[in-house]
N, C-alpha and C positions, 0 to 999 in steps of 0.2 A: 597485943603488939608483938611482932616478930622482927628479928633482925637476920641478916644474911651476909655472908662473906662473898657470895657470888657476884657476878657482874651486875651493877645496879640497873634497875629497870628504867632509869633515866638515860642510860647509855644507848645511843642508836645502834651500836654493834651487838646489843643483846638480842636484836631482831633480824640479824643477817640470814638466819635460817628459818625465818618465820616467827610467829609469836610463841614464846615459851609457855605453852599451856600447862604442862606438868608442874612447872614451878609456880605458876599463878594458882593452881589448884592447892598446892601445899600451903602457900601463904594465906589463901582464903579460908582454908580449914583451920589454920593455926590461930587466926584472929581476923577481926574486921579490918584492921589497918596493919601496915608494916612500914617501917622506916627504911627508905631507900637513900643511900648516901649520894652526895653530889658527885659530879664528874666533869670532864672537859670534852667538848665537842668542837673540834677545830673547823667544822663546816658551818658554824653559825657566827654571826657578827659579835656575839657575846659568848665566848667559848666556855666560860665557867658556868656550869649549871648547878644550882644549889640543891641540896638534899630536900626530900619531900616525904610527907606522909601519903602513902598510897591507900586508897579505899577500895576493897575488893568485892564487897557483897552488894547485892542488888538493892535492897531496901535502904541501906546506908548511903549508897551512891545517889539514890533519889532524894534522900533527906538533905544531902549537901547541895544538890542542884536546885532544890526548891526554896533555898534560903539565901537569896542574894544579899540580904542585909548583913548576914554573918560571913558568908563566903563570897567574896567579891571577884568579879571578872575583870573589873577596871583597874584595880589597885596595882596589879603586876601583870596584867593581861591574862588571857585564857591559855596561853602557850606554855610549853614546858621550859623554855629558855628563860633567862632572867635579864631582860633588856634594861639599859640604863634609864634613869628617870625621864630624860628628855625624849627618848623614843617611846616610853610608855604613854606620855601625854599625846604624842602624835597618833599612836596606835589605838588610842581610845576612841578615835573616830570610826573605827570598824565596829559593826553591830556586835560581833562576837566578844568584843572587849569592853562592852558598856554595862553599866549598872542602872537600875531605876533611879530617878525618873527619866533620865536621858534615854535609856534603852527603850522604855515603854513608848516614848514619843516617836523615836525613830522607827521602832518596829511597826507602829501603826501605819506609817507612811510606806515602808517596804512591804508590809503584809498585803497591801492592795495589789501588788504585782502578782501575788500567788493565790488569788481567790480561786475557789473551786471552778467557777465558770471560766476564768481566764486559762487555767491549766487544762481543763477539758477541751477548750477550743483549740489547744495546741495538738491534740491527739492525731488528727489526720496528717499534719506536717511531721510529727515525730515518727509516725508509721512510715511515711514516705522516705524519710532520712534513713531509718533502720533498714528498710528494704534495699536502698541503694548501697548501704554498707555491706550487706551480705551478698548482693548481686556481684560486687567487685571481686569477692574472694571465693564464692561458692564453687565455681568451676575448677579451681586450682588444686584443691586437696591439701594445701598448706597455707599458713599465714602467720604473720606476727600478731599474736593474740592481744597485745597491748595497742600498738599503733594502728593496726589494720582493723581492729574490731572494737575493743573496749573504749578507746579514746574518741572514736569518731562521732558517736551520737551526742554525748554531752557537749563536746566542743561546738558542734553545729547548732544544737538547740539553744545554747547560751547566746551565740552570736546572733541568731535570728530573733530571739526574745528581746535582745537589746537593740535590734534594728540595724546590725552591721554584719550581715552574712558574709560580705566580702572580706571581713577581717578575722574569720574563724581560725585560719591557720596561724595568723599572727598571735591571737589570744592564746591558742593552744601552745605555741612555742614559748611564749612568755611565762604562762602558768606552770609549764613543766620545769622551767629553770627556777622559778620562784620556790617551788616545793621540793626541789632537789631530785626530781624524777629524771635525772640525766646521768650519764656516765662521768668518769673522771674521779679524782681523789677529793678529799675533804676541802682542800684549798680552792680547787676549781669550782666545786659546788657552792662554796661560800661566795666567791666573787660573782658567779652567775646569779645566785639568789638575790644579792644586794642590787645588782644591775637590773634584774627583772622586776623587783618590787618598785623601783623608780619608774621603769618603763610602763608598767601596767597602770600606775597612778597617773602618769602623764597622758597615757592613751585615753583613760577615762575622762580626763579634763578636755582633751581634744574632741572626743565624741560629744561631750556635753555642749561644747561651743557650736558644733555642727548642728545639733538638734534644737538648740535654744531658739525660741521664737517661731518655730515651724513644726507644729504637732503633726507627726506623720502616723500616729496610731501605735507606735512601738513603745516598749517599756521605757527605754532611756529617754525618749522624747517626752513621754508623759511625766517621767520622774523630774526632769529638769524644768519643765514648763508648768508644773503644779497642777496637772490635769488627770492624775490617777483616779480612776473610778473607785469608789468605796472609801475615799478619804473624807472624813466629815469636816464641814466648815471650810473656811478659807485656808488654803494650804499653799504656801509659797513653793516655788520650784526649788530643787536642790541646787546648791552652789556647784561650781566647777570642782572645788576641793572635795565636796561630798560625793560627787559623781565619780571621782577618782577612787575614793575608798570603796564605793559601791561596786565598781568594776573589779577591784581586787577581791572583794568578798565573793562575787559571782564566779570569778575565774578560778578561785581555789575551792570554795565550798561546793559550787555547782558542778564543777568539772571533776575534781578529785574523788568525790563521794561516789558518783555514778560509774566513773571509770574503774575505780578500785573494786566496787561491788560486782561489776560485770566480769572483770578478769577473775576475781575469786569465785564467781559462780561457775565459770568454765572449769576451774580446778576442782571445786567441791563435787560437782556433778560427775566428773570423771572418776573421782575417788570413791563415790557412792553410786555405782552403776545401776543398782536396783532402784534407787530413788530417781535417777535420770530416766529409767524406763517407765517408772510410774508417772513422772511428769509428762513424758512424750505420749503416753497412752491417753491422756485427756488434758490437753493444754488449758482449755477453758476452765476446767475445774481446779487444776493444781497450780497454775502460775501465781495467783495471789499468795497462796501459802508458801510456795517456793521462795518468792522474793523475801517474805518476812523471815523465813528460816535461814536464808543466806545471810541476811543482815544480822541475825542473832549469832550464827555459827562463826562468822568471820566479819565482825563489824568493821567498816572502812576506817572509822576514827577509833584508835585504840585508847587514847587517854586524853583528858581535858583537865586543865588546871584552875584552881581557885586559890584565893589568899584570905586567911582569917582576919576579919576586921577587929576582933577582940579575942581574948582568951576564951576557950571553949573546950568541949569534949566531943569525941566521936566514939560511942560505945565504951565509955570509961577511959579512953586514951586522951590525956590532956593535949591540947593544941595551943601553942602560944599565940598571942597577938602577932600578926604578920607571918604566921606559919604558912608554909606552902603545902597545899592539899591537892592531890591528883586523883581524880575519879577514873578508875580503870573500867571502861566499858567491856573490854574483852573478858575480864574476870567476872564482872557482874552478870554478863549474859550467859555464863555457864555456872551460875550459882545453883547448886542442887536444892537449895531451899525453895527455889522458884520453878526450876526446870527438872523434870524427871529425865534421868539418863542424859545429862547436858552435853556429853561428848558425842552423842549420837546425832547424826543429821537426819531429820525427819520432816518432810515437806507437809505432812498431815498434822504436825504438832499444833496443839491448841496454844496460842500465844497469849501472854499477858496483855492487858489493855495498853500498858506503857511499853513502847518499843524504844529502848534506851539507845539503840543505834543512831537515832536522830536527836539524842539529848533528852532533856526533861525540864519542865518548869519554864521560867522566863526565857531560856535560850533554846527551847525546842525548835528544831530546824524549820524555818519558814518554807523552805523549798521541799519539804518531805513529800508532799503530794506529787510534785513535778518529778522528783527522783523516783518515786514508786512507778509513775507512769512510764518513764523512760526504761526502767528495769523490766517492767512487764512486757513492754513492746519489744525490746531487743532480745529478751529470752524467747519470746514467741517466735521471732524471726529466725533465731539460731536453731532452736530445737524442733521447728517444723521443717527445716531445710537441710541442716547438717547435724543431725542429732548425735552422731558418734564423735563429735569434736572432743579433743583431749590434748593436754600438753605433750609435745613430742621431743622435748629437749630440756635443757637446764632452765629452771625457773629462778630468776634472780630477784631477790627481795630488796626493796628500798630500805636502806639502813636508817630508820627513824622510829622513835618511840611514839610519834604522833599518828601517822597513817599506816594502814596495812597495805601500802602500795607495792606494786611490782615494777621492776625496771624492764624486765623482758620475759617473754613466755612464748616460745614457738609452739604452734598448734598444728595438728593434722586431723583430717576427716575424709570421709568418702566424698569425692567430688560430686557435685550436683550435675545430673545429666542435662 
């Protein structure tokens, strides 16, 4: 265990210049865990953030995530903030904040949305959307890398998957405000986040009412009418309340992950031009590996939280019952015990079987295959048409310990003829 007098890793402003990789490396080499003091974040509804044990190494992160009986998602949520008990109870309706057996039951229902066949059936539409995204900016030579490129594909895919393509801009706007991917000071982001969370929950209920009793073949329709293919036995449709939480999950998890990974891909490949050239030389061969390495090198989700259900130890470090434990994906995915030269970006790297960027164990991301599909498609479209794309101005990082999100990133490239 190590302690530090530097800005705690729970503080969102520890990330205003990007992830502090050098510090994480020092902590990881000093020990499996480090104690990070609590802090205050005025941009959240619960500004006091309690201190936590951070877990930095790959195998130990997996060990925590594979043991939901000891390390609970539901007890204090999977988020880094510390909501009051009344909010915890409500937030436990989101899949990310559930423990077994509730999690297992709900996951079986939601998993039917992301079967390999259903995801693959989306490929032509994902390709068409990605082509349209690059069609609009390719002749110009400049673009807003976030709003014009990275955010467009996941926003539209989610809306179409749910069967509400006409609401894609609305969902995009609400989810941006909910995760703090907006300008303004902490107080502004707090107010917008609280309003947006209520809006997205109410919108999900509204969509559920529209879809109920009329199965139109879309995911939300099947979800609320109990007709999802692959669900065994008699399955009731989701309630309006459950549909509200599901839309919240989709709009944050499905949108933020792909958007962040796409934006970071543009940055990384500009920083490593020889790897970009290798990718462009054979897109068919290298895109799958590039996606996995992008997710490893700068995982969209930085940290996830668990709470100890009983007194325990992590690599001889005692953890009290009720102790807050944070798994650092960013640190674990650069663990030299698993990755040779972990600070080197290499699209030909042999990856471990477990891609921690999508979590592990009970909470492995259900939408991982859909996220991979979107990333492979948008990277192919970008690097087959505007391969010299690069940041052309200040890159503004989202001040949060949760996501590796970017607030803005102007980009430039040779215009497509």
